[in-house]
Biopython code that builds the backbone (N, CA, C, O; Angstrom):
import numpy as np
from Bio.PDB.StructureBuilder import StructureBuilder

atoms = [
    (1, "UNK", "N", (111.100, 23.792, 78.260)),
    (1, "UNK", "CA", (109.785, 24.037, 77.688)),
    (1, "UNK", "C", (109.910, 25.129, 76.636)),
    (1, "UNK", "O", (110.600, 26.128, 76.841)),
    (2, "UNK", "N", (109.242, 24.932, 75.519)),
    (2, "UNK", "CA", (109.241, 25.919, 74.444)),
    (2, "UNK", "C", (108.749, 27.258, 74.977)),
    (2, "UNK", "O", (107.843, 27.301, 75.809)),
    (3, "UNK", "N", (109.346, 28.359, 74.496)),
    (3, "UNK", "CA", (109.004, 29.697, 74.983)),
    (3, "UNK", "C", (107.535, 30.045, 74.835)),
    (3, "UNK", "O", (106.936, 30.620, 75.744)),
    (4, "UNK", "N", (106.947, 29.699, 73.691)),
    (4, "UNK", "CA", (105.531, 30.011, 73.477)),
    (4, "UNK", "C", (104.647, 29.218, 74.432)),
    (4, "UNK", "O", (103.689, 29.752, 74.992)),
    (5, "UNK", "N", (104.970, 27.955, 74.612)),
    (5, "UNK", "CA", (104.153, 27.121, 75.519)),
    (5, "UNK", "C", (104.243, 27.658, 76.938)),
    (5, "UNK", "O", (103.237, 27.736, 77.643)),
    (6, "UNK", "N", (105.437, 28.026, 77.352)),
    (6, "UNK", "CA", (105.625, 28.586, 78.700)),
    (6, "UNK", "C", (104.784, 29.857, 78.871)),
    (6, "UNK", "O", (104.114, 30.022, 79.891)),
    (7, "UNK", "N", (104.816, 30.751, 77.881)),
    (7, "UNK", "CA", (104.010, 31.973, 77.949)),
    (7, "UNK", "C", (102.514, 31.660, 77.955)),
    (7, "UNK", "O", (101.749, 32.299, 78.677)),
    (8, "UNK", "N", (102.097, 30.686, 77.159)),
    (8, "UNK", "CA", (100.686, 30.294, 77.146)),
    (8, "UNK", "C", (100.239, 29.813, 78.516)),
    (8, "UNK", "O", (99.162, 30.177, 78.987)),
    (9, "UNK", "N", (101.062, 29.002, 79.149)),
    (9, "UNK", "CA", (100.738, 28.495, 80.491)),
    (9, "UNK", "C", (100.688, 29.645, 81.490)),
    (9, "UNK", "O", (99.743, 29.746, 82.272)),
    (10, "UNK", "N", (101.689, 30.504, 81.469)),
    (10, "UNK", "CA", (101.753, 31.625, 82.418)),
    (10, "UNK", "C", (100.526, 32.526, 82.289)),
    (10, "UNK", "O", (99.935, 32.913, 83.297)),
    (11, "UNK", "N", (100.141, 32.860, 81.064)),
    (11, "UNK", "CA", (99.017, 33.785, 80.873)),
    (11, "UNK", "C", (97.662, 33.109, 81.023)),
    (11, "UNK", "O", (96.642, 33.795, 81.083)),
    (12, "UNK", "N", (97.624, 31.802, 81.083)),
    (12, "UNK", "CA", (96.377, 31.072, 81.346)),
    (12, "UNK", "C", (96.185, 30.803, 82.839)),
    (12, "UNK", "O", (95.073, 30.500, 83.271)),
    (13, "UNK", "N", (97.242, 30.907, 83.622)),
    (13, "UNK", "CA", (97.164, 30.612, 85.061)),
    (13, "UNK", "C", (96.101, 31.417, 85.813)),
    (13, "UNK", "O", (95.378, 30.829, 86.618)),
    (14, "UNK", "N", (95.966, 32.733, 85.594)),
    (14, "UNK", "CA", (94.941, 33.464, 86.352)),
    (14, "UNK", "C", (93.534, 32.893, 86.176)),
    (14, "UNK", "O", (92.773, 32.828, 87.141)),
    (15, "UNK", "N", (93.181, 32.480, 84.962)),
    (15, "UNK", "CA", (91.850, 31.900, 84.764)),
    (15, "UNK", "C", (91.735, 30.544, 85.444)),
    (15, "UNK", "O", (90.702, 30.229, 86.036)),
    (16, "UNK", "N", (92.791, 29.742, 85.361)),
    (16, "UNK", "CA", (92.765, 28.432, 86.029)),
    (16, "UNK", "C", (92.656, 28.596, 87.541)),
    (16, "UNK", "O", (91.886, 27.891, 88.194)),
    (17, "UNK", "N", (93.429, 29.530, 88.094)),
    (17, "UNK", "CA", (93.355, 29.775, 89.535)),
    (17, "UNK", "C", (91.997, 30.349, 89.919)),
    (17, "UNK", "O", (91.482, 30.068, 91.002)),
    (18, "UNK", "N", (91.419, 31.154, 89.030)),
    (18, "UNK", "CA", (90.088, 31.694, 89.281)),
    (18, "UNK", "C", (89.040, 30.607, 89.404)),
    (18, "UNK", "O", (88.130, 30.706, 90.227)),
    (19, "UNK", "N", (89.161, 29.579, 88.596)),
    (19, "UNK", "CA", (88.237, 28.449, 88.698)),
    (19, "UNK", "C", (88.361, 27.768, 90.053)),
    (19, "UNK", "O", (87.358, 27.391, 90.659)),
    (20, "UNK", "N", (89.579, 27.613, 90.522)),
    (20, "UNK", "CA", (89.801, 26.980, 91.828)),
    (20, "UNK", "C", (89.217, 27.853, 92.945)),
    (20, "UNK", "O", (88.515, 27.358, 93.826)),
    (21, "UNK", "N", (89.515, 29.158, 92.896)),
    (21, "UNK", "CA", (89.006, 30.076, 93.922)),
    (21, "UNK", "C", (87.481, 30.079, 93.913)),
    (21, "UNK", "O", (86.852, 30.042, 94.971)),
    (22, "UNK", "N", (86.886, 30.122, 92.723)),
    (22, "UNK", "CA", (85.426, 30.125, 92.617)),
    (22, "UNK", "C", (84.821, 28.860, 93.213)),
    (22, "UNK", "O", (83.737, 28.895, 93.795)),
    (23, "UNK", "N", (85.520, 27.756, 93.067)),
    (23, "UNK", "CA", (85.036, 26.495, 93.618)),
    (23, "UNK", "C", (84.908, 26.521, 95.132)),
    (23, "UNK", "O", (84.046, 25.852, 95.701)),
    (24, "UNK", "N", (85.771, 27.298, 95.784)),
    (24, "UNK", "CA", (85.731, 27.376, 97.246)),
    (24, "UNK", "C", (84.895, 28.536, 97.765)),
    (24, "UNK", "O", (84.329, 28.451, 98.855)),
    (25, "UNK", "N", (84.811, 29.610, 97.004)),
    (25, "UNK", "CA", (84.149, 30.820, 97.493)),
    (25, "UNK", "C", (82.873, 31.168, 96.736)),
    (25, "UNK", "O", (82.434, 32.317, 96.781)),
    (26, "UNK", "N", (82.266, 30.212, 96.044)),
    (26, "UNK", "CA", (81.123, 30.498, 95.189)),
    (26, "UNK", "C", (79.930, 31.085, 95.935)),
    (26, "UNK", "O", (79.074, 31.712, 95.312)),
    (27, "UNK", "N", (79.852, 30.902, 97.221)),
    (27, "UNK", "CA", (78.724, 31.449, 97.984)),
    (27, "UNK", "C", (78.928, 32.912, 98.359)),
    (27, "UNK", "O", (77.982, 33.583, 98.771)),
    (28, "UNK", "N", (80.149, 33.411, 98.220)),
    (28, "UNK", "CA", (80.447, 34.788, 98.593)),
    (28, "UNK", "C", (80.751, 35.614, 97.347)),
    (28, "UNK", "O", (81.911, 35.852, 97.011)),
    (29, "UNK", "N", (79.704, 36.040, 96.677)),
    (29, "UNK", "CA", (79.874, 36.761, 95.421)),
    (29, "UNK", "C", (80.610, 38.085, 95.574)),
    (29, "UNK", "O", (81.396, 38.456, 94.702)),
    (30, "UNK", "N", (80.370, 38.801, 96.662)),
    (30, "UNK", "CA", (81.052, 40.079, 96.873)),
    (30, "UNK", "C", (82.551, 39.849, 97.094)),
    (30, "UNK", "O", (83.374, 40.585, 96.549)),
    (31, "UNK", "N", (82.911, 38.838, 97.885)),
    (31, "UNK", "CA", (84.322, 38.524, 98.112)),
    (31, "UNK", "C", (84.990, 38.125, 96.795)),
    (31, "UNK", "O", (86.092, 38.586, 96.500)),
    (32, "UNK", "N", (84.340, 37.281, 96.011)),
    (32, "UNK", "CA", (84.890, 36.892, 94.708)),
    (32, "UNK", "C", (85.045, 38.113, 93.806)),
    (32, "UNK", "O", (86.067, 38.261, 93.136)),
    (33, "UNK", "N", (84.046, 38.985, 93.783)),
    (33, "UNK", "CA", (84.127, 40.197, 92.973)),
    (33, "UNK", "C", (85.351, 41.020, 93.378)),
    (33, "UNK", "O", (86.116, 41.464, 92.522)),
    (34, "UNK", "N", (85.530, 41.220, 94.669)),
    (34, "UNK", "CA", (86.673, 41.990, 95.164)),
    (34, "UNK", "C", (88.001, 41.360, 94.789)),
    (34, "UNK", "O", (88.918, 42.051, 94.347)),
    (35, "UNK", "N", (88.109, 40.051, 94.965)),
    (35, "UNK", "CA", (89.343, 39.344, 94.621)),
    (35, "UNK", "C", (89.628, 39.485, 93.132)),
    (35, "UNK", "O", (90.747, 39.819, 92.741)),
    (36, "UNK", "N", (88.628, 39.234, 92.305)),
    (36, "UNK", "CA", (88.825, 39.317, 90.858)),
    (36, "UNK", "C", (89.193, 40.727, 90.411)),
    (36, "UNK", "O", (90.067, 40.891, 89.559)),
    (37, "UNK", "N", (88.551, 41.736, 90.963)),
    (37, "UNK", "CA", (88.872, 43.115, 90.581)),
    (37, "UNK", "C", (90.321, 43.441, 90.915)),
    (37, "UNK", "O", (91.042, 43.990, 90.081)),
    (38, "UNK", "N", (90.751, 43.109, 92.125)),
    (38, "UNK", "CA", (92.135, 43.392, 92.534)),
    (38, "UNK", "C", (93.124, 42.648, 91.648)),
    (38, "UNK", "O", (94.088, 43.239, 91.161)),
    (39, "UNK", "N", (92.895, 41.360, 91.438)),
    (39, "UNK", "CA", (93.820, 40.552, 90.635)),
    (39, "UNK", "C", (93.861, 41.058, 89.191)),
    (39, "UNK", "O", (94.942, 41.167, 88.613)),
    (40, "UNK", "N", (92.717, 41.366, 88.607)),
    (40, "UNK", "CA", (92.676, 41.826, 87.220)),
    (40, "UNK", "C", (93.371, 43.180, 87.079)),
    (40, "UNK", "O", (94.114, 43.396, 86.122)),
    (41, "UNK", "N", (93.138, 44.088, 88.017)),
    (41, "UNK", "CA", (93.828, 45.382, 87.968)),
    (41, "UNK", "C", (95.340, 45.176, 88.016)),
    (41, "UNK", "O", (96.076, 45.788, 87.243)),
    (42, "UNK", "N", (95.800, 44.322, 88.917)),
    (42, "UNK", "CA", (97.237, 44.054, 89.003)),
    (42, "UNK", "C", (97.771, 43.430, 87.718)),
    (42, "UNK", "O", (98.840, 43.810, 87.242)),
    (43, "UNK", "N", (97.034, 42.474, 87.154)),
    (43, "UNK", "CA", (97.480, 41.822, 85.922)),
    (43, "UNK", "C", (97.521, 42.798, 84.741)),
    (43, "UNK", "O", (98.394, 42.692, 83.880)),
    (44, "UNK", "N", (96.599, 43.726, 84.699)),
    (44, "UNK", "CA", (96.631, 44.736, 83.632)),
    (44, "UNK", "C", (97.786, 45.706, 83.859)),
    (44, "UNK", "O", (98.475, 46.084, 82.912)),
    (45, "UNK", "N", (98.000, 46.109, 85.111)),
    (45, "UNK", "CA", (99.065, 47.072, 85.410)),
    (45, "UNK", "C", (100.464, 46.535, 85.130)),
    (45, "UNK", "O", (101.356, 47.307, 84.778)),
    (46, "UNK", "N", (100.677, 45.223, 85.280)),
    (46, "UNK", "CA", (102.006, 44.666, 85.003)),
    (46, "UNK", "C", (102.221, 44.440, 83.514)),
    (46, "UNK", "O", (103.340, 44.155, 83.089)),
    (47, "UNK", "N", (101.169, 44.563, 82.721)),
    (47, "UNK", "CA", (101.277, 44.381, 81.280)),
    (47, "UNK", "C", (101.794, 45.635, 80.595)),
    (47, "UNK", "O", (101.963, 46.680, 81.223)),
    (48, "UNK", "N", (102.037, 45.513, 79.313)),
    (48, "UNK", "CA", (102.560, 46.632, 78.531)),
    (48, "UNK", "C", (101.489, 47.294, 77.686)),
    (48, "UNK", "O", (101.740, 48.338, 77.082)),
    (49, "UNK", "N", (100.299, 46.711, 77.629)),
    (49, "UNK", "CA", (99.199, 47.242, 76.814)),
    (49, "UNK", "C", (98.056, 47.716, 77.710)),
    (49, "UNK", "O", (96.899, 47.372, 77.469)),
    (50, "UNK", "N", (98.368, 48.494, 78.729)),
    (50, "UNK", "CA", (97.369, 48.862, 79.739)),
    (50, "UNK", "C", (96.118, 49.490, 79.130)),
    (50, "UNK", "O", (95.002, 49.053, 79.412)),
    (51, "UNK", "N", (96.298, 50.507, 78.301)),
    (51, "UNK", "CA", (95.140, 51.221, 77.749)),
    (51, "UNK", "C", (94.283, 50.279, 76.901)),
    (51, "UNK", "O", (93.061, 50.244, 77.042)),
    (52, "UNK", "N", (94.931, 49.524, 76.026)),
    (52, "UNK", "CA", (94.202, 48.578, 75.180)),
    (52, "UNK", "C", (93.468, 47.556, 76.032)),
    (52, "UNK", "O", (92.304, 47.250, 75.773)),
    (53, "UNK", "N", (94.138, 47.030, 77.042)),
    (53, "UNK", "CA", (93.524, 45.987, 77.865)),
    (53, "UNK", "C", (92.406, 46.519, 78.748)),
    (53, "UNK", "O", (91.493, 45.767, 79.088)),
    (54, "UNK", "N", (92.448, 47.773, 79.126)),
    (54, "UNK", "CA", (91.323, 48.360, 79.871)),
    (54, "UNK", "C", (90.092, 48.398, 78.960)),
    (54, "UNK", "O", (88.989, 48.065, 79.394)),
    (55, "UNK", "N", (90.275, 48.800, 77.711)),
    (55, "UNK", "CA", (89.158, 48.812, 76.758)),
    (55, "UNK", "C", (88.644, 47.394, 76.501)),
    (55, "UNK", "O", (87.436, 47.169, 76.431)),
    (56, "UNK", "N", (89.559, 46.453, 76.362)),
    (56, "UNK", "CA", (89.157, 45.057, 76.155)),
    (56, "UNK", "C", (88.384, 44.555, 77.371)),
    (56, "UNK", "O", (87.372, 43.872, 77.215)),
    (57, "UNK", "N", (88.846, 44.882, 78.583)),
    (57, "UNK", "CA", (88.167, 44.472, 79.815)),
    (57, "UNK", "C", (86.740, 45.015, 79.840)),
    (57, "UNK", "O", (85.797, 44.280, 80.133)),
    (58, "UNK", "N", (86.586, 46.290, 79.534)),
    (58, "UNK", "CA", (85.254, 46.902, 79.551)),
    (58, "UNK", "C", (84.351, 46.250, 78.494)),
    (58, "UNK", "O", (83.203, 45.909, 78.778)),
    (59, "UNK", "N", (84.872, 46.082, 77.294)),
    (59, "UNK", "CA", (84.085, 45.438, 76.240)),
    (59, "UNK", "C", (83.687, 44.022, 76.651)),
    (59, "UNK", "O", (82.534, 43.626, 76.484)),
    (60, "UNK", "N", (84.635, 43.264, 77.184)),
    (60, "UNK", "CA", (84.358, 41.891, 77.612)),
    (60, "UNK", "C", (83.329, 41.826, 78.729)),
    (60, "UNK", "O", (82.502, 40.916, 78.765)),
    (61, "UNK", "N", (83.381, 42.799, 79.647)),
    (61, "UNK", "CA", (82.402, 42.829, 80.732)),
    (61, "UNK", "C", (81.002, 43.087, 80.188)),
    (61, "UNK", "O", (80.042, 42.436, 80.599)),
    (62, "UNK", "N", (80.888, 44.033, 79.267)),
    (62, "UNK", "CA", (79.581, 44.349, 78.679)),
    (62, "UNK", "C", (79.071, 43.145, 77.884)),
    (62, "UNK", "O", (77.921, 42.732, 78.037)),
    (63, "UNK", "N", (79.937, 42.587, 77.036)),
    (63, "UNK", "CA", (79.537, 41.427, 76.236)),
    (63, "UNK", "C", (79.165, 40.250, 77.134)),
    (63, "UNK", "O", (78.164, 39.574, 76.894)),
    (64, "UNK", "N", (79.964, 40.009, 78.158)),
    (64, "UNK", "CA", (79.681, 38.913, 79.085)),
    (64, "UNK", "C", (78.369, 39.107, 79.817)),
    (64, "UNK", "O", (77.598, 38.163, 79.988)),
    (65, "UNK", "N", (78.111, 40.348, 80.255)),
    (65, "UNK", "CA", (76.850, 40.626, 80.935)),
    (65, "UNK", "C", (75.667, 40.365, 80.015)),
    (65, "UNK", "O", (74.690, 39.736, 80.419)),
    (66, "UNK", "N", (75.752, 40.847, 78.780)),
    (66, "UNK", "CA", (74.655, 40.655, 77.823)),
    (66, "UNK", "C", (74.426, 39.166, 77.579)),
    (66, "UNK", "O", (73.289, 38.695, 77.608)),
    (67, "UNK", "N", (75.499, 38.433, 77.342)),
    (67, "UNK", "CA", (75.386, 36.986, 77.094)),
    (67, "UNK", "C", (74.769, 36.277, 78.293)),
    (67, "UNK", "O", (73.862, 35.460, 78.133)),
    (68, "UNK", "N", (75.254, 36.584, 79.487)),
    (68, "UNK", "CA", (74.711, 35.937, 80.691)),
    (68, "UNK", "C", (73.271, 36.364, 80.950)),
    (68, "UNK", "O", (72.449, 35.546, 81.362)),
    (69, "UNK", "N", (72.956, 37.637, 80.715)),
    (69, "UNK", "CA", (71.582, 38.110, 80.923)),
    (69, "UNK", "C", (70.615, 37.400, 79.978)),
    (69, "UNK", "O", (69.510, 37.025, 80.372)),
    (70, "UNK", "N", (71.039, 37.222, 78.737)),
    (70, "UNK", "CA", (70.195, 36.502, 77.783)),
    (70, "UNK", "C", (70.011, 35.057, 78.244)),
    (70, "UNK", "O", (68.909, 34.512, 78.171)),
    (71, "UNK", "N", (71.077, 34.451, 78.712)),
    (71, "UNK", "CA", (71.010, 33.048, 79.133)),
    (71, "UNK", "C", (70.207, 32.818, 80.389)),
    (71, "UNK", "O", (69.631, 31.744, 80.564)),
    (72, "UNK", "N", (70.154, 33.808, 81.275)),
    (72, "UNK", "CA", (69.439, 33.600, 82.538)),
    (72, "UNK", "C", (68.062, 34.251, 82.547)),
    (72, "UNK", "O", (67.061, 33.590, 82.824)),
    (73, "UNK", "N", (68.010, 35.516, 82.250)),
    (73, "UNK", "CA", (66.756, 36.257, 82.397)),
    (73, "UNK", "C", (65.830, 36.134, 81.194)),
    (73, "UNK", "O", (64.613, 36.051, 81.359)),
    (74, "UNK", "N", (66.378, 36.122, 80.013)),
    (74, "UNK", "CA", (65.537, 36.158, 78.820)),
    (74, "UNK", "C", (65.170, 34.757, 78.345)),
    (74, "UNK", "O", (63.991, 34.428, 78.212)),
    (75, "UNK", "N", (66.192, 33.929, 78.089)),
    (75, "UNK", "CA", (65.878, 32.591, 77.561)),
    (75, "UNK", "C", (65.727, 31.552, 78.665)),
    (75, "UNK", "O", (65.043, 30.545, 78.480)),
    (76, "UNK", "N", (66.353, 31.785, 79.799)),
    (76, "UNK", "CA", (66.234, 30.852, 80.920)),
    (76, "UNK", "C", (66.956, 29.531, 80.729)),
    (76, "UNK", "O", (66.660, 28.572, 81.442)),
    (77, "UNK", "N", (67.889, 29.445, 79.796)),
    (77, "UNK", "CA", (68.577, 28.178, 79.566)),
    (77, "UNK", "C", (69.656, 27.884, 80.594)),
    (77, "UNK", "O", (70.213, 26.786, 80.611)),
    (78, "UNK", "N", (69.956, 28.849, 81.450)),
    (78, "UNK", "CA", (70.912, 28.581, 82.517)),
    (78, "UNK", "C", (70.497, 29.332, 83.768)),
    (78, "UNK", "O", (69.725, 30.288, 83.710)),
    (79, "UNK", "N", (71.020, 28.884, 84.897)),
    (79, "UNK", "CA", (70.756, 29.573, 86.155)),
    (79, "UNK", "C", (71.930, 29.353, 87.086)),
    (79, "UNK", "O", (72.715, 28.423, 86.900)),
    (80, "UNK", "N", (72.049, 30.207, 88.085)),
    (80, "UNK", "CA", (73.123, 30.129, 89.065)),
    (80, "UNK", "C", (72.521, 29.903, 90.437)),
    (80, "UNK", "O", (71.418, 30.370, 90.721)),
    (81, "UNK", "N", (73.240, 29.191, 91.286)),
    (81, "UNK", "CA", (72.721, 28.892, 92.615)),
    (81, "UNK", "C", (72.770, 30.100, 93.537)),
    (81, "UNK", "O", (72.034, 30.156, 94.523)),
    (82, "UNK", "N", (73.627, 31.065, 93.232)),
    (82, "UNK", "CA", (73.768, 32.240, 94.088)),
    (82, "UNK", "C", (73.800, 33.516, 93.230)),
    (82, "UNK", "O", (74.818, 34.207, 93.187)),
    (83, "UNK", "N", (72.680, 33.830, 92.545)),
    (83, "UNK", "CA", (72.672, 34.987, 91.648)),
    (83, "UNK", "C", (72.546, 36.304, 92.413)),
    (83, "UNK", "O", (72.077, 36.327, 93.551)),
    (84, "UNK", "N", (72.970, 37.402, 91.776)),
    (84, "UNK", "CA", (72.883, 38.725, 92.389)),
    (84, "UNK", "C", (72.076, 39.710, 91.549)),
    (84, "UNK", "O", (71.158, 40.353, 92.059)),
    (85, "UNK", "N", (72.411, 39.830, 90.275)),
    (85, "UNK", "CA", (71.864, 40.879, 89.433)),
    (85, "UNK", "C", (71.423, 40.269, 88.114)),
    (85, "UNK", "O", (72.249, 39.722, 87.383)),
    (86, "UNK", "N", (70.146, 40.352, 87.799)),
    (86, "UNK", "CA", (69.590, 39.710, 86.604)),
    (86, "UNK", "C", (69.887, 38.214, 86.588)),
    (86, "UNK", "O", (70.038, 37.621, 85.520)),
    (87, "UNK", "N", (69.971, 37.608, 87.758)),
    (87, "UNK", "CA", (70.245, 36.177, 87.845)),
    (87, "UNK", "C", (71.700, 35.807, 87.644)),
    (87, "UNK", "O", (72.020, 34.634, 87.454)),
    (88, "UNK", "N", (72.597, 36.803, 87.683)),
    (88, "UNK", "CA", (74.021, 36.598, 87.410)),
    (88, "UNK", "C", (74.836, 37.012, 88.639)),
    (88, "UNK", "O", (74.564, 38.062, 89.222)),
    (89, "UNK", "N", (75.822, 36.216, 89.044)),
    (89, "UNK", "CA", (76.727, 36.663, 90.113)),
    (89, "UNK", "C", (77.483, 37.920, 89.664)),
    (89, "UNK", "O", (77.866, 38.033, 88.500)),
    (90, "UNK", "N", (77.692, 38.851, 90.582)),
    (90, "UNK", "CA", (78.368, 40.113, 90.255)),
    (90, "UNK", "C", (79.724, 39.907, 89.572)),
    (90, "UNK", "O", (80.081, 40.651, 88.659)),
    (91, "UNK", "N", (80.462, 38.913, 90.009)),
    (91, "UNK", "CA", (81.830, 38.729, 89.532)),
    (91, "UNK", "C", (81.915, 38.165, 88.119)),
    (91, "UNK", "O", (82.950, 38.300, 87.467)),
    (92, "UNK", "N", (80.854, 37.538, 87.636)),
    (92, "UNK", "CA", (80.942, 36.822, 86.363)),
    (92, "UNK", "C", (81.258, 37.713, 85.156)),
    (92, "UNK", "O", (82.127, 37.343, 84.366)),
    (93, "UNK", "N", (80.602, 38.869, 84.968)),
    (93, "UNK", "CA", (80.994, 39.727, 83.842)),
    (93, "UNK", "C", (82.441, 40.228, 83.950)),
    (93, "UNK", "O", (83.103, 40.431, 82.932)),
    (94, "UNK", "N", (82.926, 40.425, 85.166)),
    (94, "UNK", "CA", (84.316, 40.855, 85.364)),
    (94, "UNK", "C", (85.270, 39.776, 84.854)),
    (94, "UNK", "O", (86.271, 40.079, 84.204)),
    (95, "UNK", "N", (84.955, 38.529, 85.152)),
    (95, "UNK", "CA", (85.784, 37.418, 84.677)),
    (95, "UNK", "C", (85.676, 37.283, 83.156)),
    (95, "UNK", "O", (86.665, 36.972, 82.492)),
    (96, "UNK", "N", (84.504, 37.510, 82.611)),
    (96, "UNK", "CA", (84.351, 37.514, 81.149)),
    (96, "UNK", "C", (85.321, 38.525, 80.536)),
    (96, "UNK", "O", (86.000, 38.229, 79.552)),
    (97, "UNK", "N", (85.377, 39.712, 81.122)),
    (97, "UNK", "CA", (86.277, 40.751, 80.609)),
    (97, "UNK", "C", (87.717, 40.291, 80.599)),
    (97, "UNK", "O", (88.430, 40.491, 79.616)),
    (98, "UNK", "N", (88.151, 39.674, 81.693)),
    (98, "UNK", "CA", (89.534, 39.205, 81.727)),
    (98, "UNK", "C", (89.736, 38.053, 80.748)),
    (98, "UNK", "O", (90.824, 37.892, 80.196)),
    (99, "UNK", "N", (88.707, 37.263, 80.533)),
    (99, "UNK", "CA", (88.803, 36.192, 79.538)),
    (99, "UNK", "C", (89.102, 36.754, 78.154)),
    (99, "UNK", "O", (89.850, 36.150, 77.386)),
    (100, "UNK", "N", (88.523, 37.901, 77.834)),
    (100, "UNK", "CA", (88.818, 38.554, 76.557)),
    (100, "UNK", "C", (90.284, 38.975, 76.502)),
    (100, "UNK", "O", (90.931, 38.833, 75.465)),
    (101, "UNK", "N", (90.810, 39.491, 77.613)),
    (101, "UNK", "CA", (92.223, 39.886, 77.655)),
    (101, "UNK", "C", (93.110, 38.663, 77.457)),
    (101, "UNK", "O", (94.093, 38.724, 76.719)),
    (102, "UNK", "N", (92.775, 37.564, 78.104)),
    (102, "UNK", "CA", (93.565, 36.338, 77.958)),
    (102, "UNK", "C", (93.537, 35.867, 76.504)),
    (102, "UNK", "O", (94.563, 35.444, 75.971)),
    (103, "UNK", "N", (92.373, 35.937, 75.863)),
    (103, "UNK", "CA", (92.299, 35.532, 74.450)),
    (103, "UNK", "C", (93.194, 36.413, 73.584)),
    (103, "UNK", "O", (93.851, 35.917, 72.669)),
    (104, "UNK", "N", (93.225, 37.706, 73.864)),
    (104, "UNK", "CA", (94.100, 38.623, 73.122)),
    (104, "UNK", "C", (95.548, 38.243, 73.335)),
    (104, "UNK", "O", (96.317, 38.148, 72.379)),
    (105, "UNK", "N", (95.925, 38.024, 74.593)),
    (105, "UNK", "CA", (97.314, 37.678, 74.894)),
    (105, "UNK", "C", (97.718, 36.351, 74.258)),
    (105, "UNK", "O", (98.814, 36.232, 73.710)),
    (106, "UNK", "N", (96.848, 35.366, 74.330)),
    (106, "UNK", "CA", (97.154, 34.048, 73.750)),
    (106, "UNK", "C", (97.282, 34.152, 72.233)),
    (106, "UNK", "O", (98.176, 33.543, 71.645)),
    (107, "UNK", "N", (96.396, 34.917, 71.596)),
    (107, "UNK", "CA", (96.494, 35.091, 70.143)),
    (107, "UNK", "C", (97.825, 35.739, 69.775)),
    (107, "UNK", "O", (98.460, 35.337, 68.800)),
    (108, "UNK", "N", (98.252, 36.737, 70.544)),
    (108, "UNK", "CA", (99.527, 37.390, 70.254)),
    (108, "UNK", "C", (100.711, 36.459, 70.516)),
    (108, "UNK", "O", (101.688, 36.478, 69.767)),
    (109, "UNK", "N", (100.634, 35.648, 71.568)),
    (109, "UNK", "CA", (101.712, 34.690, 71.832)),
    (109, "UNK", "C", (101.835, 33.720, 70.663)),
    (109, "UNK", "O", (102.938, 33.448, 70.190)),
    (110, "UNK", "N", (100.713, 33.203, 70.201)),
    (110, "UNK", "CA", (100.737, 32.242, 69.098)),
    (110, "UNK", "C", (101.265, 32.900, 67.823)),
    (110, "UNK", "O", (102.051, 32.292, 67.097)),
    (111, "UNK", "N", (100.841, 34.129, 67.545)),
    (111, "UNK", "CA", (101.218, 34.765, 66.277)),
    (111, "UNK", "C", (102.585, 35.454, 66.308)),
    (111, "UNK", "O", (103.293, 35.465, 65.302)),
    (112, "UNK", "N", (102.960, 36.029, 67.458)),
    (112, "UNK", "CA", (104.205, 36.817, 67.503)),
    (112, "UNK", "C", (105.227, 36.306, 68.507)),
    (112, "UNK", "O", (106.400, 36.672, 68.438)),
    (113, "UNK", "N", (104.793, 35.461, 69.441)),
    (113, "UNK", "CA", (105.696, 35.004, 70.492)),
    (113, "UNK", "C", (105.723, 35.908, 71.705)),
    (113, "UNK", "O", (106.464, 35.649, 72.654)),
    (114, "UNK", "N", (104.910, 36.988, 71.690)),
    (114, "UNK", "CA", (104.833, 37.920, 72.813)),
    (114, "UNK", "C", (103.371, 38.216, 73.106)),
    (114, "UNK", "O", (102.566, 38.317, 72.181)),
    (115, "UNK", "N", (103.005, 38.359, 74.410)),
    (115, "UNK", "CA", (101.613, 38.677, 74.738)),
    (115, "UNK", "C", (101.268, 40.151, 74.596)),
    (115, "UNK", "O", (100.145, 40.553, 74.900)),
    (116, "UNK", "N", (102.205, 40.954, 74.145)),
    (116, "UNK", "CA", (101.995, 42.403, 74.101)),
    (116, "UNK", "C", (102.018, 42.900, 72.658)),
    (116, "UNK", "O", (102.725, 42.366, 71.804)),
    (117, "UNK", "N", (101.232, 43.923, 72.421)),
    (117, "UNK", "CA", (101.240, 44.600, 71.128)),
    (117, "UNK", "C", (102.480, 45.486, 71.132)),
    (117, "UNK", "O", (102.604, 46.385, 71.964)),
    (118, "UNK", "N", (103.369, 45.239, 70.230)),
    (118, "UNK", "CA", (104.608, 46.026, 70.172)),
    (118, "UNK", "C", (104.457, 47.124, 69.137)),
    (118, "UNK", "O", (104.322, 46.855, 67.943)),
    (119, "UNK", "N", (104.482, 48.380, 69.612)),
    (119, "UNK", "CA", (104.306, 49.479, 68.665)),
    (119, "UNK", "C", (105.551, 50.308, 68.549)),
    (119, "UNK", "O", (105.578, 51.278, 67.792)),
]
sb = StructureBuilder()
sb.init_structure("model")
sb.init_model(0)
sb.init_chain("A")
sb.init_seg("    ")
for serial, (resi, resn, name, xyz) in enumerate(atoms, 1):
    if name == "N":
        sb.init_residue(resn, " ", resi, " ")
    sb.init_atom(name, np.array(xyz, "f"), 0.0, 1.0, " ", f" {name:<3s}", serial, name[0])
structure = sb.get_structure()
């Protein structure tokens, strides 16, 4: 398998596995939140861009919360079967944050062949 494709698959796995886990545990928002927080912390800690990715995680969480809040509370175009806060499951903004990190890593893999910012 080509090196870039292999890296793309590896760095996309956490989100794919998250979808599977969410499918089984969607009724337990606190458990999902805990699992996602632990996994995301570990994934950031094993990376080489920890400080950058912490900022990206925080930005993604805020952006994700705003987007979901607009979609559920303000415009009402979406809803969740098990909402917690402003009609949003607690874990969802956390996953949004990690989605931003994955987008950063994938962009770097495509452009440089490495998921890390090399300084």
